[in-house]
Backbone and ligand atoms as CSV (ligand in chain L), in Angstrom:
chain,resi,resn,atom,element,x,y,z
A,1,MET,N,N,40.794,-42.486,7.995
A,1,MET,CA,C,40.997,-42.687,9.435
A,1,MET,C,C,39.647,-42.982,10.091
A,2,LYS,N,N,39.581,-44.126,10.758
A,2,LYS,CA,C,38.310,-44.512,11.356
A,2,LYS,C,C,38.219,-44.124,12.827
A,3,LEU,N,N,39.289,-43.537,13.320
A,3,LEU,CA,C,39.301,-43.166,14.726
A,3,LEU,C,C,39.109,-41.668,14.880
A,4,LYS,N,N,38.513,-41.309,15.993
A,4,LYS,CA,C,38.275,-39.903,16.264
A,4,LYS,C,C,38.699,-39.557,17.682
A,5,LYS,N,N,39.038,-38.301,17.871
A,5,LYS,CA,C,39.391,-37.804,19.189
A,5,LYS,C,C,38.258,-38.122,20.180
A,6,GLY,N,N,38.636,-38.635,21.342
A,6,GLY,CA,C,37.632,-38.959,22.355
A,6,GLY,C,C,37.227,-40.424,22.356
A,7,ASP,N,N,37.595,-41.166,21.312
A,7,ASP,CA,C,37.297,-42.599,21.254
A,7,ASP,C,C,38.059,-43.350,22.344
A,8,GLN,N,N,37.462,-44.415,22.828
A,8,GLN,CA,C,38.183,-45.335,23.706
A,8,GLN,C,C,38.819,-46.394,22.821
A,9,VAL,N,N,40.099,-46.642,23.042
A,9,VAL,CA,C,40.779,-47.636,22.220
A,9,VAL,C,C,41.558,-48.608,23.101
A,10,VAL,N,N,41.876,-49.757,22.525
A,10,VAL,CA,C,42.737,-50.724,23.186
A,10,VAL,C,C,43.973,-50.917,22.306
A,11,VAL,N,N,45.129,-51.052,22.961
A,11,VAL,CA,C,46.376,-51.219,22.225
A,11,VAL,C,C,46.535,-52.698,21.871
A,12,LEU,N,N,46.862,-52.963,20.604
A,12,LEU,CA,C,46.930,-54.343,20.120
A,12,LEU,C,C,48.319,-54.962,20.257
A,13,SER,N,N,49.354,-54.158,20.136
A,13,SER,CA,C,50.693,-54.737,20.185
A,13,SER,C,C,51.683,-53.775,20.814
A,14,GLY,N,N,52.871,-54.291,21.092
A,14,GLY,CA,C,53.907,-53.467,21.695
A,14,GLY,C,C,53.882,-53.589,23.208
A,15,LYS,N,N,54.655,-52.759,23.865
A,15,LYS,CA,C,54.793,-52.886,25.319
A,15,LYS,C,C,53.529,-52.495,26.068
A,16,ASP,N,N,52.654,-51.746,25.415
A,16,ASP,CA,C,51.403,-51.340,26.053
A,16,ASP,C,C,50.221,-52.201,25.607
A,17,ALA,N,N,50.487,-53.345,25.008
A,17,ALA,CA,C,49.414,-54.205,24.504
A,17,ALA,C,C,48.399,-54.520,25.594
A,18,GLY,N,N,47.140,-54.396,25.250
A,18,GLY,CA,C,46.071,-54.706,26.194
A,18,GLY,C,C,45.604,-53.523,27.013
A,19,LYS,N,N,46.383,-52.456,26.982
A,19,LYS,CA,C,45.995,-51.272,27.742
A,19,LYS,C,C,44.923,-50.483,27.007
A,20,LYS,N,N,44.109,-49.823,27.794
A,20,LYS,CA,C,43.045,-49.023,27.196
A,20,LYS,C,C,43.235,-47.555,27.524
A,21,GLY,N,N,42.772,-46.725,26.621
A,21,GLY,CA,C,42.882,-45.301,26.872
A,21,GLY,C,C,42.033,-44.508,25.920
A,22,LYS,N,N,41.978,-43.217,26.203
A,22,LYS,CA,C,41.179,-42.324,25.378
A,22,LYS,C,C,42.063,-41.672,24.321
A,23,LEU,N,N,41.529,-41.523,23.141
A,23,LEU,CA,C,42.275,-40.855,22.079
A,23,LEU,C,C,42.318,-39.360,22.344
A,24,LEU,N,N,43.513,-38.853,22.481
A,24,LEU,CA,C,43.665,-37.429,22.737
A,24,LEU,C,C,43.813,-36.649,21.443
A,25,LYS,N,N,44.416,-37.288,20.463
A,25,LYS,CA,C,44.671,-36.591,19.202
A,25,LYS,C,C,44.835,-37.592,18.070
A,26,VAL,N,N,44.406,-37.193,16.895
A,26,VAL,CA,C,44.543,-38.028,15.707
A,26,VAL,C,C,45.351,-37.255,14.670
A,27,PHE,N,N,46.304,-37.950,14.074
A,27,PHE,CA,C,47.130,-37.333,13.031
A,27,PHE,C,C,46.864,-38.052,11.710
A,28,PRO,N,N,45.860,-37.596,10.953
A,28,PRO,CA,C,45.467,-38.330,9.730
A,28,PRO,C,C,46.590,-38.435,8.703
A,29,LYS,N,N,47.411,-37.427,8.594
A,29,LYS,CA,C,48.468,-37.440,7.576
A,29,LYS,C,C,49.488,-38.532,7.806
A,30,THR,N,N,49.847,-38.722,9.065
A,30,THR,CA,C,50.859,-39.739,9.376
A,30,THR,C,C,50.221,-41.037,9.863
A,31,GLN,N,N,48.876,-41.054,9.936
A,31,GLN,CA,C,48.160,-42.249,10.420
A,31,GLN,C,C,48.610,-42.631,11.823
A,32,LYS,N,N,48.756,-41.610,12.655
A,32,LYS,CA,C,49.158,-41.865,14.032
A,32,LYS,C,C,48.122,-41.305,15.001
A,33,VAL,N,N,48.162,-41.850,16.209
A,33,VAL,CA,C,47.235,-41.378,17.235
A,33,VAL,C,C,47.972,-41.178,18.549
A,34,LEU,N,N,47.426,-40.279,19.350
A,34,LEU,CA,C,47.972,-40.055,20.684
A,34,LEU,C,C,46.934,-40.571,21.674
A,35,VAL,N,N,47.349,-41.561,22.482
A,35,VAL,CA,C,46.410,-42.190,23.407
A,35,VAL,C,C,46.803,-41.863,24.838
A,36,GLU,N,N,45.798,-41.465,25.620
A,36,GLU,CA,C,46.031,-41.071,27.003
A,36,GLU,C,C,46.695,-42.193,27.803
A,37,GLY,N,N,47.832,-41.907,28.378
A,37,GLY,CA,C,48.513,-42.866,29.250
A,37,GLY,C,C,49.263,-43.981,28.538
A,38,ILE,N,N,49.310,-43.925,27.214
A,38,ILE,CA,C,49.949,-44.989,26.437
A,38,ILE,C,C,51.162,-44.437,25.694
A,39,ASN,N,N,52.153,-45.294,25.537
A,39,ASN,CA,C,53.363,-44.936,24.783
A,39,ASN,C,C,54.081,-43.733,25.391
A,40,ILE,N,N,54.290,-43.810,26.688
A,40,ILE,CA,C,54.992,-42.722,27.370
A,40,ILE,C,C,56.494,-42.947,27.261
A,41,LYS,N,N,57.142,-41.934,26.743
A,41,LYS,CA,C,58.597,-42.006,26.607
A,41,LYS,C,C,59.231,-41.192,27.726
A,42,LYS,N,N,60.230,-41.800,28.324
A,42,LYS,CA,C,60.944,-41.077,29.365
A,42,LYS,C,C,62.167,-40.404,28.775
A,43,LYS,N,N,62.310,-39.166,29.126
A,43,LYS,CA,C,63.407,-38.405,28.572
A,43,LYS,C,C,64.205,-37.792,29.715
A,44,HIS,N,N,65.486,-37.979,29.621
A,44,HIS,CA,C,66.330,-37.395,30.656
A,44,HIS,C,C,66.615,-35.941,30.321
A,45,GLN,N,N,66.340,-35.119,31.276
A,45,GLN,CA,C,66.526,-33.686,31.070
A,45,GLN,C,C,67.719,-33.215,31.887
A,46,ARG,N,N,68.589,-32.515,31.220
A,46,ARG,CA,C,69.744,-31.973,31.938
A,46,ARG,C,C,69.296,-30.812,32.819
A,47,PRO,N,N,69.921,-30.688,33.965
A,47,PRO,CA,C,69.545,-29.567,34.842
A,47,PRO,C,C,69.822,-28.222,34.189
A,48,THR,N,N,68.886,-27.320,34.339
A,48,THR,CA,C,69.098,-25.953,33.876
A,48,THR,C,C,68.908,-25.038,35.083
A,49,GLN,N,N,69.054,-23.775,34.879
A,49,GLN,CA,C,68.886,-22.843,36.001
A,49,GLN,C,C,67.442,-22.827,36.503
A,50,LYS,N,N,66.520,-22.989,35.554
A,50,LYS,CA,C,65.111,-22.947,35.945
A,50,LYS,C,C,64.623,-24.296,36.445
A,51,PHE,N,N,65.181,-25.331,35.840
A,51,PHE,CA,C,64.669,-26.670,36.095
A,51,PHE,C,C,65.785,-27.550,36.631
A,52,GLY,N,N,65.503,-28.265,37.690
A,52,GLY,CA,C,66.540,-29.029,38.364
A,52,GLY,C,C,67.009,-30.283,37.649
A,53,GLY,N,N,66.382,-30.593,36.521
A,53,GLY,CA,C,66.771,-31.807,35.807
A,53,GLY,C,C,66.003,-33.013,36.304
A,54,GLY,N,N,66.189,-34.123,35.630
A,54,GLY,CA,C,65.483,-35.336,36.007
A,54,GLY,C,C,64.858,-35.988,34.801
A,55,ILE,N,N,63.836,-36.761,35.071
A,55,ILE,CA,C,63.204,-37.495,33.975
A,55,ILE,C,C,61.857,-36.873,33.635
A,56,ILE,N,N,61.700,-36.557,32.368
A,56,ILE,CA,C,60.431,-36.004,31.894
A,56,ILE,C,C,59.683,-37.105,31.168
A,57,GLU,N,N,58.416,-37.234,31.494
A,57,GLU,CA,C,57.609,-38.214,30.785
A,57,GLU,C,C,56.793,-37.518,29.716
A,58,LYS,N,N,56.917,-38.045,28.513
A,58,LYS,CA,C,56.237,-37.405,27.412
A,58,LYS,C,C,55.479,-38.450,26.610
A,59,GLN,N,N,54.275,-38.123,26.255
A,59,GLN,CA,C,53.495,-39.058,25.456
A,59,GLN,C,C,53.881,-38.928,23.995
A,60,ALA,N,N,54.032,-40.063,23.339
A,60,ALA,CA,C,54.402,-40.053,21.932
A,60,ALA,C,C,53.269,-40.656,21.104
A,61,PRO,N,N,53.042,-40.101,19.912
A,61,PRO,CA,C,52.021,-40.685,19.033
A,61,PRO,C,C,52.438,-42.084,18.596
A,62,MET,N,N,51.460,-42.922,18.313
A,62,MET,CA,C,51.753,-44.274,17.843
A,62,MET,C,C,50.911,-44.577,16.606
A,63,PRO,N,N,51.334,-45.583,15.821
A,63,PRO,CA,C,50.589,-45.885,14.598
A,63,PRO,C,C,49.142,-46.262,14.903
A,64,ALA,N,N,48.233,-45.700,14.134
A,64,ALA,CA,C,46.806,-45.969,14.344
A,64,ALA,C,C,46.495,-47.451,14.167
A,65,ALA,N,N,47.313,-48.146,13.368
A,65,ALA,CA,C,47.085,-49.571,13.112
A,65,ALA,C,C,47.308,-50.417,14.363
A,66,LYS,N,N,47.961,-49.839,15.353
A,66,LYS,CA,C,48.257,-50.604,16.571
A,66,LYS,C,C,47.166,-50.487,17.625
A,67,VAL,N,N,46.146,-49.721,17.337
A,67,VAL,CA,C,45.051,-49.614,18.299
A,67,VAL,C,C,43.737,-50.002,17.639
A,68,GLN,N,N,42.808,-50.426,18.471
A,68,GLN,CA,C,41.488,-50.756,17.950
A,68,GLN,C,C,40.436,-50.071,18.809
A,69,LEU,N,N,39.411,-49.598,18.153
A,69,LEU,CA,C,38.333,-48.898,18.839
A,69,LEU,C,C,37.572,-49.836,19.779
A,70,ILE,N,N,37.213,-49.304,20.933
A,70,ILE,CA,C,36.308,-50.040,21.812
A,70,ILE,C,C,34.922,-49.445,21.603
A,71,CYS,N,N,34.009,-50.293,21.207
A,71,CYS,CA,C,32.654,-49.833,20.916
A,71,CYS,C,C,31.979,-49.346,22.194
A,72,PRO,N,N,31.452,-48.124,22.193
A,72,PRO,CA,C,30.801,-47.617,23.402
A,72,PRO,C,C,29.476,-48.316,23.702
A,73,ARG,N,N,28.946,-49.037,22.731
A,73,ARG,CA,C,27.647,-49.725,22.936
A,73,ARG,C,C,27.841,-51.116,23.536
A,74,CYS,N,N,28.749,-51.916,22.926
A,74,CYS,CA,C,28.898,-53.297,23.405
A,74,CYS,C,C,30.198,-53.489,24.193
A,75,SER,N,N,30.990,-52.416,24.316
A,75,SER,CA,C,32.232,-52.452,25.115
A,75,SER,C,C,33.250,-53.470,24.644
A,76,LYS,N,N,33.182,-53.849,23.372
A,76,LYS,CA,C,34.156,-54.784,22.833
A,76,LYS,C,C,35.052,-54.072,21.829
A,77,ALA,N,N,36.282,-54.571,21.706
A,77,ALA,CA,C,37.165,-54.060,20.670
A,77,ALA,C,C,36.525,-54.435,19.348
A,78,ALA,N,N,36.222,-53.450,18.552
A,78,ALA,CA,C,35.406,-53.724,17.371
A,78,ALA,C,C,35.974,-53.084,16.122
A,79,ARG,N,N,35.715,-53.734,15.021
A,79,ARG,CA,C,36.017,-53.118,13.746
A,79,ARG,C,C,34.903,-52.123,13.430
A,80,VAL,N,N,35.278,-51.153,12.633
A,80,VAL,CA,C,34.348,-50.080,12.330
A,80,VAL,C,C,33.973,-50.116,10.856
A,81,SER,N,N,32.712,-49.956,10.591
A,81,SER,CA,C,32.307,-49.782,9.200
A,81,SER,C,C,31.724,-48.382,9.057
A,82,ARG,N,N,31.784,-47.885,7.852
A,82,ARG,CA,C,31.268,-46.551,7.612
A,82,ARG,C,C,30.064,-46.603,6.688
A,83,ASN,N,N,29.104,-45.774,6.988
A,83,ASN,CA,C,27.926,-45.693,6.150
A,83,ASN,C,C,27.404,-44.263,6.202
A,84,ASP,N,N,27.375,-43.608,5.061
A,84,ASP,CA,C,26.923,-42.216,5.000
A,84,ASP,C,C,27.651,-41.323,5.999
A,85,GLY,N,N,28.945,-41.563,6.163
A,85,GLY,CA,C,29.734,-40.720,7.046
A,85,GLY,C,C,29.606,-41.070,8.516
A,86,ARG,N,N,28.708,-41.982,8.839
A,86,ARG,CA,C,28.572,-42.402,10.240
A,86,ARG,C,C,29.344,-43.694,10.458
A,87,ARG,N,N,29.764,-43.912,11.689
A,87,ARG,CA,C,30.544,-45.099,11.994
A,87,ARG,C,C,29.672,-46.121,12.734
A,88,PHE,N,N,29.837,-47.357,12.335
A,88,PHE,CA,C,29.074,-48.431,12.959
A,88,PHE,C,C,30.008,-49.521,13.461
A,89,CYS,N,N,29.621,-50.140,14.565
A,89,CYS,CA,C,30.358,-51.273,15.117
A,89,CYS,C,C,29.995,-52.517,14.318
A,90,LYS,N,N,31.010,-53.283,13.928
A,90,LYS,CA,C,30.731,-54.488,13.140
A,90,LYS,C,C,30.228,-55.627,14.015
A,91,LYS,N,N,30.404,-55.488,15.332
A,91,LYS,CA,C,29.934,-56.549,16.225
A,91,LYS,C,C,28.455,-56.404,16.548
A,92,CYS,N,N,28.085,-55.221,17.054
A,92,CYS,CA,C,26.697,-55.071,17.496
A,92,CYS,C,C,25.858,-54.281,16.490
A,93,LYS,N,N,26.520,-53.776,15.439
A,93,LYS,CA,C,25.844,-53.034,14.357
A,93,LYS,C,C,25.258,-51.699,14.817
A,94,GLU,N,N,25.613,-51.288,15.997
A,94,GLU,CA,C,25.095,-50.006,16.490
A,94,GLU,C,C,25.972,-48.863,16.024
A,95,GLY,N,N,25.388,-47.690,15.971
A,95,GLY,CA,C,26.154,-46.506,15.631
A,95,GLY,C,C,27.102,-46.156,16.766
A,96,ILE,N,N,28.304,-45.765,16.413
A,96,ILE,CA,C,29.309,-45.468,17.427
A,96,ILE,C,C,29.216,-44.029,17.913
A,97,ASP,N,N,28.945,-43.146,16.992
A,97,ASP,CA,C,28.896,-41.725,17.365
A,97,ASP,C,C,27.513,-41.360,17.889
A,98,LYS,N,N,27.539,-40.546,18.909
A,98,LYS,CA,C,26.265,-40.076,19.458
A,98,LYS,C,C,25.606,-39.149,18.447
A,99,GLU,N,N,24.320,-39.228,18.421
A,99,GLU,CA,C,23.556,-38.394,17.466
A,99,GLU,C,C,23.687,-36.929,17.844
L,1,ZN,ZN,ZN,29.430,-52.651,19.397
């Protein structure tokens, strides 16, 4: 998994294509990510005694392959290379993670 929590990513495909957001969570086992404000599913909730019912918005994880990292150095959607455990942007060759 080349993505980490806190990364800025852009969505490549689907209804949220082109949108940007922060990675809230990474699920390495399923290769999925949770992106802030992206892939929100609306769920209808039946009224209960405590809750009046209505529509609940819930964020759903999406495949990591559908997002691409935005390099914090050059601000472009970039591929990532790894070297000695550190991540580098393939566009500007700068390190992505802060020292
Ligand atoms: Zn870069």
